[in-house]
C-alpha positions as CSV (number, residue, x, y, z in Angstrom):
1,M,14.1,-17.4,43.3
2,I,10.9,-15.2,43.1
3,V,9.7,-15.4,47.0
4,G,11.4,-15.8,50.0
5,C,10.7,-19.1,51.3
6,E,11.2,-22.8,50.3
7,T,8.4,-23.5,47.5
8,A,9.1,-27.3,47.2
9,A,6.8,-28.1,50.1
10,L,4.1,-25.9,49.0
11,N,0.9,-26.5,46.7
12,E,-0.3,-24.4,43.7
13,N,-2.4,-21.9,45.7
14,Q,0.2,-21.5,48.2
15,V,2.7,-20.7,45.8
16,R,0.3,-18.0,43.8
17,T,-0.3,-16.5,47.3
18,A,3.3,-16.2,47.8
19,V,4.0,-14.7,44.0
20,L,1.0,-12.3,44.4
21,E,2.7,-11.5,47.8
22,T,6.2,-10.6,47.0
23,L,4.5,-8.8,43.9
24,A,2.8,-6.6,46.3
25,E,5.4,-6.0,48.6
26,T,8.1,-5.3,45.5
27,H,5.1,-2.9,44.1
28,S,4.7,-0.8,47.9
29,D,8.5,-0.5,48.0
30,G,9.5,0.4,44.6
31,V,6.3,2.9,43.5
32,I,4.0,3.7,46.0
33,A,7.1,4.8,48.6
34,A,8.7,7.1,45.7
35,L,5.9,8.6,44.8
36,F,5.1,9.4,48.4
37,F,8.8,11.0,48.7
38,I,8.5,12.7,45.3
39,S,4.5,14.6,46.5
40,L,6.2,15.2,49.7
41,E,9.2,17.1,47.9
42,E,6.8,18.7,45.7
43,C,4.7,19.9,49.0
44,L,8.0,21.3,50.3
45,L,9.0,23.2,47.1
46,C,5.1,24.8,47.7
47,L,6.6,26.6,50.5
48,P,7.8,29.9,50.6
49,I,11.6,30.2,50.9
50,K,11.7,31.9,54.1
51,W,10.1,28.6,55.8
52,R,12.4,26.0,53.6
53,I,15.7,28.2,54.4
54,P,15.4,29.8,57.4
55,S,19.3,30.4,57.6
56,I,19.2,33.2,54.6
57,L,17.0,35.6,56.5
């Protein structure tokens, strides 16, 4: 099942909308969130070492 609802009672337009919604949600969860956290990690790595690990001072 691609979509999280019963598709037997839906017309063609509603099925298309449900599939597009599922694809958009999957894209957001799998791609956009991963890119966000990768970029966040890259930004943190650009900080000086004394700000990232204060216990070594």
